[in-house]
C-alpha positions as CSV (number, residue, x, y, z in Angstrom):
1,M,-30.1,-115.7,-134.1
2,S,-26.8,-117.1,-132.9
3,S,-26.0,-118.5,-136.3
4,A,-26.5,-115.1,-138.1
5,N,-22.9,-114.1,-137.5
6,S,-21.6,-117.4,-138.9
7,I,-23.9,-117.2,-142.0
8,G,-22.5,-113.7,-142.7
9,Q,-19.0,-115.0,-142.5
10,V,-19.6,-118.0,-144.7
11,I,-20.9,-115.6,-147.4
12,A,-18.4,-112.8,-147.0
13,L,-15.1,-114.5,-146.3
14,P,-14.3,-115.6,-149.8
15,L,-15.4,-112.2,-151.2
16,C,-13.3,-110.3,-148.7
17,G,-10.2,-112.3,-149.5
18,N,-10.7,-111.8,-153.2
19,L,-11.3,-108.1,-152.7
20,A,-8.0,-107.8,-150.8
21,D,-6.2,-109.7,-153.6
22,F,-7.8,-107.5,-156.2
23,V,-6.8,-104.3,-154.5
24,L,-3.2,-105.6,-154.1
25,S,-3.0,-106.9,-157.7
26,K,-4.1,-103.5,-159.1
27,K,-1.7,-101.8,-156.8
28,Y,-4.4,-99.4,-155.5
29,A,-2.7,-99.6,-152.1
30,S,0.4,-101.0,-150.4
31,T,0.3,-104.3,-148.7
32,R,0.5,-102.7,-145.3
33,C,-2.3,-100.3,-146.2
34,V,-4.6,-103.1,-147.3
35,R,-3.9,-105.2,-144.2
36,V,-4.5,-102.2,-141.9
37,L,-7.7,-101.1,-143.6
38,F,-9.2,-104.6,-143.8
39,Q,-8.2,-105.4,-140.2
40,D,-9.5,-102.1,-138.8
41,F,-12.7,-102.5,-140.7
42,S,-13.1,-106.0,-139.3
43,L,-12.7,-104.8,-135.7
44,I,-14.3,-101.4,-135.5
45,L,-17.6,-102.0,-137.4
46,P,-18.6,-105.2,-135.6
47,G,-17.9,-103.4,-132.3
48,C,-20.2,-100.6,-133.3
49,L,-22.9,-103.0,-134.5
50,L,-22.8,-105.0,-131.3
51,I,-23.2,-101.9,-129.2
52,A,-26.2,-101.0,-131.4
53,V,-27.7,-104.5,-130.6
54,T,-27.6,-103.7,-126.9
55,F,-29.9,-100.8,-127.3
56,L,-32.6,-102.8,-129.1
57,R,-35.5,-104.5,-127.4
58,C,-35.5,-108.2,-127.0
59,D,-38.6,-108.5,-129.2
60,Q,-36.8,-107.0,-132.2
61,T,-35.3,-110.4,-133.2
62,V,-35.3,-109.7,-137.0
63,L,-33.3,-106.5,-136.6
64,I,-31.0,-108.1,-134.1
65,S,-30.4,-111.1,-136.4
66,F,-29.7,-108.7,-139.3
67,L,-27.1,-106.7,-137.2
68,L,-25.5,-110.0,-136.1
69,F,-25.4,-111.1,-139.8
70,L,-23.7,-107.7,-140.7
71,C,-21.2,-108.4,-137.8
72,G,-20.2,-111.6,-139.5
73,V,-19.9,-109.9,-142.9
74,T,-17.7,-107.1,-141.5
75,M,-15.6,-109.5,-139.4
76,S,-14.8,-111.4,-142.6
77,F,-12.5,-108.6,-143.7
78,V,-10.0,-110.1,-141.2
79,C,-9.0,-112.5,-144.0
80,G,-7.5,-109.5,-145.9
81,G,-5.9,-108.3,-142.7
82,V,-4.2,-110.2,-139.9
83,Y,-5.0,-113.7,-141.2
84,V,-2.6,-113.3,-144.2
85,N,-0.2,-110.8,-142.7
86,N,2.0,-113.6,-141.4
87,K,2.9,-114.6,-144.9
88,D,3.7,-110.9,-145.7
89,I,6.1,-110.5,-142.8
90,A,7.6,-114.0,-142.6
91,P,6.7,-116.3,-145.5
92,K,9.2,-119.0,-144.4
93,Y,7.8,-118.9,-140.8
94,A,4.2,-118.0,-141.5
95,G,2.8,-121.1,-139.8
96,I,4.8,-120.6,-136.7
97,V,3.9,-116.9,-136.5
98,Y,0.3,-117.8,-137.0
99,G,0.4,-120.5,-134.3
100,I,1.9,-118.1,-131.8
101,A,-0.6,-115.4,-132.5
102,N,-3.5,-117.8,-132.5
103,T,-2.4,-119.2,-129.1
104,F,-2.7,-115.7,-127.6
105,G,-6.0,-115.2,-129.3
106,T,-7.3,-118.5,-128.0
107,I,-6.2,-117.8,-124.4
108,A,-8.0,-114.4,-124.6
109,S,-11.2,-116.0,-126.0
110,S,-11.1,-118.7,-123.2
111,I,-11.4,-115.9,-120.7
112,C,-14.4,-114.4,-122.4
113,P,-17.1,-116.7,-121.0
114,L,-15.8,-116.3,-117.5
115,S,-15.6,-112.5,-117.8
116,T,-19.1,-112.4,-119.2
117,K,-20.5,-114.6,-116.4
118,A,-18.8,-112.3,-113.8
119,L,-20.2,-109.1,-115.5
120,T,-23.7,-110.4,-116.0
121,P,-24.8,-112.0,-112.7
122,N,-28.4,-110.9,-113.1
123,G,-28.5,-110.9,-116.9
124,T,-30.0,-107.4,-117.1
125,K,-29.8,-105.3,-120.2
126,E,-27.5,-102.8,-118.5
127,E,-25.1,-105.6,-117.6
128,W,-25.0,-106.8,-121.2
129,Q,-24.4,-103.3,-122.4
130,I,-21.3,-103.2,-120.2
131,V,-20.1,-106.5,-121.7
132,F,-20.6,-105.3,-125.3
133,A,-19.1,-101.9,-124.5
134,L,-16.0,-103.7,-123.2
135,L,-15.9,-105.8,-126.3
136,A,-16.1,-102.7,-128.5
137,A,-13.3,-101.1,-126.4
138,I,-11.1,-104.2,-126.9
139,C,-11.9,-104.1,-130.7
140,L,-11.0,-100.5,-130.9
141,S,-7.8,-101.0,-128.9
142,G,-6.9,-103.9,-131.2
143,A,-7.4,-101.7,-134.3
144,I,-5.2,-99.0,-132.9
145,L,-2.4,-101.4,-132.0
146,Y,-2.6,-103.1,-135.3
147,T,-2.5,-99.8,-137.1
148,I,0.6,-98.8,-135.2
149,F,2.5,-102.1,-135.4
150,A,1.4,-103.8,-138.6
151,R,4.0,-104.3,-141.4
152,G,3.5,-105.4,-144.9
153,E,7.0,-106.5,-145.9
154,I,9.3,-109.3,-145.0
155,Q,10.9,-108.5,-141.6
156,D,14.7,-108.7,-141.2
157,W,14.5,-111.6,-138.7
158,A,12.5,-113.6,-141.3
159,R,14.8,-113.2,-144.3
160,S,16.6,-116.3,-145.5
161,E,20.0,-116.0,-147.0
162,E,18.9,-116.9,-150.5
163,S,16.0,-114.4,-150.6
164,G,18.1,-111.3,-150.0
165,P,16.7,-107.9,-149.0
166,S,14.9,-107.1,-152.3
167,V,13.1,-110.3,-153.2
168,N,9.4,-110.1,-153.4
169,H,8.2,-113.1,-151.4
170,S,5.1,-113.6,-153.6
171,D,7.4,-114.7,-156.4
172,T,9.5,-117.2,-154.4
173,Q,9.1,-120.9,-155.0
174,S,8.2,-121.5,-151.4
175,N,4.9,-119.6,-151.9
176,K,3.7,-121.6,-154.9
177,I,1.0,-124.1,-154.2
178,A,2.0,-127.7,-155.1
């Protein structure tokens, strides 16, 4: 059951990335809109699915595994959201921006096992429901904050002198794969 999430991600990650690229290439939505929609989808749906898991009985392993698989699929939409947004806002500094963001994410995920242990001293279903409700609240908060603060264009602080204010970063030489 614990691998169902990862299996869903392995299948869906390439598909979600290609879907985001397709939507952008056809100009169905702006870069910011695509990033926000994909990121919000990757946060809100898994939170809801995990809450649903807590209301199932422990003997419903097939359904639980399927919901965890769907969590992995829906979390894969992150590759069209925050994972690539660094390149949108700061192509020249995308690695540095990603490293800083990933550091904060890793610190937060390091606290998770300790928090879970503190919140589930007896391992009861009710204690686990609290853990998953807290997770869903964090996901919803993240979606709200990302929706408010996300940008889809190069930020002023990330502009290089040669790129100027109107250059589309996807056409610059630094973005081409060698």
